[in-house]
N, C-alpha and C positions, 0 to 999 in steps of 0.2 A: 467461590474467587471473592477477592477482597474489591473493593471500589481502587486501589490503587493499580491494582493487575488488570484492572478491567478499563481505567486509561489508557495504562501503557499498550496493550492489547490494542486499542482503538488508535493510538500513535504509531503503531509500526505497521497496523494493517494501510494509514493514512498517508502516511510516507511512501510506504510501497507503491500502494496504489499510485499516487502523483508522480513517482518517477514512471512507473510504465505510462500514463496520460501524456506528459509533461512532448515529448518528440510527436505527436499526432497534431497534425493540420497547421503545422507552422510554416510562416512565408518567409522566405529567406532574403536577403538581398538579390541576390543574386536569380530567382524567382521574380522579382518583379522590376528588376532591369535598374536599381539605382543602387549602386556599389558604391559606399563609400570610402574615398581615399585612406590605403591602410587597415583596410577591413576584408576579411574573407569573403568572399562570397557565399560563403554557406551560414553567415553572420545570421541570425533572426532578426527582422525585421517589426515582423507581427507574432507575437505569442499568446496572447489572450489568456495570460496567467492568471487573470481572478475570475474567469468563466471555467476555467479547468480545475479549478482550487474548488469551487461551488461542486463540481459532477466529482471531483476526486473526493470530495464531503459526502454526497450521498452514495455513491459505490461502496464507499468507505462503510459507512453505516449499517447498509445493507449485510455487507462480507462481515462485520464484526457481529447483527445481530444474528446471523446464523452461527459462528462458530462459536459465541460464548453459548448461544441454547444449548449447542454438542456437549461443550465442557460442564455447563451446569447440569445438564440432564444424565450424563455420565456415559453416551451413549460412545463415544471412544475415551479411554478412561491411561493414562500414564502406564498401566502393565500390559495393555493394548500391544503399543508402540515399543517395550522395554525389548530390544530384543537379546539383549546381553543380561539378561537378568540381574540389573543392580538394584531394579525397586521391589525386590520378593518381600511380602512383609510371612514373616515365622510367626503362624498359628497359632506355636505352641512353645 
């Protein structure tokens, strides 16, 4: 795995994790009882994005490390998940 591949893998894992974490522990205007005129009651009032980004980075690093070790140790290879035999290597 090249350095670029490792960075792209980390970015993909980070964004997927961030999109999963964003909806947790959001306090909406309706929850707080302070609905601003012209907005929906479900609009976030307290979203804590900075702490969620830090949590996402930690979780993503652990996931990235596990996935990278699996790829580099070849525990799972592309041939293991090639169900249509498109990646078959001819030996002769």
